[in-house]
Structure formats: C-alpha cells, structure tokens
C-alpha positions as CSV (number, residue, x, y, z in Angstrom):
1,M,48.7,19.0,54.9
2,S,50.1,22.2,56.1
3,S,47.9,24.7,58.0
4,P,46.6,27.6,55.9
5,A,49.0,30.0,57.8
6,D,52.0,27.7,57.2
7,L,51.3,27.7,53.5
8,L,51.9,31.5,53.5
9,A,55.6,31.3,54.6
10,S,56.8,31.1,51.0
11,V,54.2,33.2,49.3
12,R,55.5,36.4,47.7
13,R,53.3,36.9,44.6
14,V,49.5,36.8,44.7
15,A,47.2,37.0,41.7
16,V,43.7,38.2,42.9
17,L,41.0,36.8,40.7
18,G,37.8,38.8,41.0
19,I,39.5,41.8,42.5
20,K,37.4,45.0,42.8
21,T,38.6,48.6,42.1
22,E,39.3,51.4,44.5
23,A,35.7,52.5,43.9
24,Q,34.6,49.4,45.9
25,A,37.2,49.9,48.7
26,D,34.7,48.8,51.3
27,Q,34.4,45.3,49.9
28,P,36.6,42.4,50.8
29,A,37.7,41.8,47.1
30,F,39.5,45.2,47.4
31,Y,40.5,45.6,51.0
32,V,42.0,42.0,51.4
33,P,44.4,42.5,48.5
34,Q,45.1,46.0,49.7
35,Y,46.1,44.5,53.1
36,L,48.3,41.9,51.4
37,Q,50.1,44.6,49.4
38,R,50.7,46.7,52.5
39,A,52.0,43.5,54.2
40,G,54.7,43.4,51.5
41,L,53.3,40.9,49.0
42,E,53.2,41.6,45.3
43,V,49.5,41.7,44.3
44,V,48.6,41.1,40.6
45,P,45.1,42.3,39.8
46,V,42.9,40.0,37.7
47,P,39.4,41.6,37.7
48,V,36.5,39.9,36.1
49,Y,34.5,43.1,35.6
50,Y,35.7,46.7,35.2
51,P,36.8,46.6,31.6
52,D,38.2,50.1,31.7
53,A,40.5,49.5,34.7
54,T,44.1,49.3,33.6
55,E,45.6,49.6,37.2
56,I,44.3,48.6,40.6
57,L,46.4,49.3,43.7
58,G,49.0,50.8,41.4
59,A,49.6,47.5,39.7
60,R,48.9,46.6,36.1
61,V,45.6,44.7,35.5
62,Y,45.6,41.4,33.6
63,R,42.4,39.8,32.2
64,K,43.5,36.2,32.5
65,L,46.0,34.4,34.8
66,V,47.9,33.0,31.8
67,E,48.7,36.6,30.6
68,I,50.7,37.3,33.8
69,P,54.4,37.0,33.2
70,G,56.4,34.9,35.6
71,E,55.4,32.6,38.4
72,I,52.4,33.1,40.7
73,D,52.7,31.6,44.2
74,L,49.0,31.9,45.1
75,V,45.7,32.8,43.3
76,D,43.3,34.4,45.7
77,V,39.7,33.8,44.4
78,F,36.8,36.2,44.9
79,R,34.2,34.5,42.7
80,R,30.9,32.8,43.4
81,P,31.1,29.0,43.5
82,S,28.8,28.8,40.5
83,D,31.3,31.0,38.5
84,L,34.5,29.0,39.4
85,E,34.5,26.4,36.7
86,A,34.7,29.1,34.0
87,H,38.2,29.8,35.4
88,E,39.4,26.2,35.6
89,A,41.4,26.1,32.4
90,D,43.1,29.4,33.1
91,I,44.1,28.3,36.6
92,L,45.4,24.9,35.3
93,A,47.3,26.6,32.5
94,K,49.0,29.1,34.9
95,K,49.6,26.3,37.6
96,P,50.1,28.4,40.7
97,R,51.3,26.5,43.8
98,I,48.2,27.4,45.8
99,V,44.6,28.4,45.0
100,W,42.8,30.1,47.8
101,F,39.0,30.3,47.8
102,Q,38.0,33.1,50.1
103,S,35.5,32.9,53.0
104,G,32.2,31.5,51.8
105,I,33.6,30.0,48.7
106,R,33.7,26.2,48.2
107,H,33.7,23.9,45.2
108,E,34.7,20.3,45.9
109,G,34.8,19.2,42.3
110,L,37.1,21.9,41.2
111,A,39.3,21.6,44.3
112,K,39.8,17.9,43.6
113,R,40.7,18.6,39.9
114,L,43.2,21.3,40.9
115,E,44.7,19.1,43.6
116,A,45.0,16.2,41.1
117,A,47.1,18.7,39.0
118,G,49.4,19.3,41.9
119,I,47.9,22.6,43.2
120,T,47.2,23.0,46.9
121,V,43.7,24.3,47.5
122,V,42.4,26.1,50.5
123,Q,38.6,26.6,50.7
124,D,36.3,28.9,52.7
125,R,39.1,30.8,54.5
126,C,39.9,34.5,54.6
127,L,43.5,35.1,53.3
128,M,43.8,38.3,55.3
129,V,42.9,36.6,58.6
130,E,45.2,33.7,57.9
131,H,48.1,36.0,56.8
132,R,47.7,38.1,60.0
133,A,47.9,34.8,62.0
134,Y,51.0,33.8,60.1
135,A,52.6,37.3,60.4
136,S,52.0,37.6,64.1
137,R,54.0,34.4,64.9
C-alpha cells in the first residue's frame, strides 16, 4: 500500500464530511479544509450540522456525498467513530478513490467494507499534516 503522503499525488477534489463553518474557524474540521483549499485543492463542503449554511469557504454546501456532481478523489471525514456507519451507504454510492478518517478516528469494520468495495482507506491520520509532508518533497 502507498504511504498516506503518496496517495495525495493525484488528489485534486476533496469532499469534507463533517466540515464546520467559519464560526468554528479554530476547530480542525474548519482549518484543515481551509488549509487544503489554500494549497490549491478543490474543497466540497458536506456539513452534518448547520442546516442554514449554503456556503462554506466560498463553496456550495451539499448535504450528502451523492448529491455532489462529478468525481470525488477523497472524502475527508470529521465524524465520531460511532457516527460513521450512518454515512456508509452514501460513501459507497459516491465511491471516492480514498476515504480519510482524521486523527483519532478509526472504524475497522467500516474500513474493511469500504476496502472490499475498492476504496482506499486511511485511518487516524491528519490530512493537513500528511499533505504538508507530501507538498514539501
């Protein structure tokens, strides 16, 4: 398997499941996607809360991954492990190349099911840290 940083070489479009709004700018679920956007990636916000939000980071908000038009290279997940299975059908229906569970997030059962569907899974790693490592090469 490729290292987490190596996986990022072909990533251009990232859906962020569980993204926070600008009002929570001090939380990783906002500043990590903000970093990715500033690094040149297209960030597609998929908040779980904030029903009134229509844009985050200047990008249109989607409520489900399957509602996003076009391909998604990577889904960056900011959800508690106990909440992940509720998103399984949506992730499988969208079929991104990579699903990335942020630092502190692991779910072995879901990871195995996603991998069985041909999706690469990275668990318990910070996408911002790994992207910085990749970008600094």
